[in-house]
N, C-alpha and C positions, 0 to 999 in steps of 0.2 A: 395266569399259569406261572408256576415257579420253575426255575432252572436250578439244579443243584450241582455244584462243582465239588467233587470229592478229590481234593488235592493229594491225598495220600496215594491215590491211584494214578494221578496225572503227572506227578513229578518223575522225570526220566532224564538221565544224563548220557552224554556221548563223549568219549575222549577225542573224537575227530573235530567236532564243531558244537556250537550252541544248539541245544534243542529248543525249538519254538513250536508252540501249539496255540492256535486261535481257539479260544474257549467259547467265545460269543462274538458274533459279527453282525451287529444290527446298526442301522443308520444313526441311532441315538447314542450308542455306546459300543465300544469294542473292548474285549478283555483277552489278553494274551498272556501265556505263561512261558517264561524263558529260564532254562536251567543251564548253568555254566560250571564247568570244571575249573579248578584253580588256574589262573592265568588267562582264561578265555575272555574275550571282550566283544561287546556290541559297540562298534565304532560310532562316535558322536555324529549325529545327523539332525536335520530340522524337519518338522512336519507342521502343517497348518491345523493342529489339533491341541486341545488341552490334555495334559498328561499327568497321571499319577503313577510313579514307580514305587511299588511296595515291596520292600525286602522281606520275603517270607522266611527264608532260611539262609544261614551263612553270613558272610561279611564281604563287602566290596567297596569299590570306589565309584561314585556316581558323578559324572561330569555334566554340569548344567551351565551353559554359557562358559564363562572363564573360571567358574568355581569347580573345585574337586571336593566332594563331600564323602567322608568315611561314614558308612552306615552299616548297621547290622540288623538282626532280626527285629521285626515289628516296627520298622521305620518307614515312613512314607515321605516321598519327595515329590513336590508338585512343580510342574513346569508349564510356563505360558507358551502359546503358539509361536512357532518360528524361532524358538530359542534352541540352540544346539544342545543335544542331550545324548548320553550313552552311559555305559557302565562296564566294569570288569570285576571278575572274581579276584579276591586277594590271594596272595601266595599261600598255598596250603589250605585254602578254604573253598568249598563249593558255594555257589550262590544261586538262590531261586528268587526270581523277580516276577511279580504279577504287574503287568502294565494295563492301566485302564485309560482309554482315550475317548474323548467326546468331541463333537464338532465345535468349531469356534468361528465366529465371524472375524476375519482378519482385515484390517485396514490396508488398502493398497499402499505400497512403498513408493 
């Protein structure tokens, strides 16, 4: 069975906060869509999952560990489990990010 995600209909912005929509939530893979107005930010955080942040539209700064990566449309940033990650829309630019996460076995610290 196929799932079709029509992003033209799913992308929505709010001046008050980041809009987030879980597009698929399965044990093997989760897909979320986040839309940010200029200056809005997803604060860096850690998760025990493998992550791909795909910049679909706009331009932003992606924080991964100690790195800050400037990225624009059609750029994917991969992140290992338990590495701090987040992003923010650049000044004057909206940002649309699709996040895909998959489970990962994490070694105990």
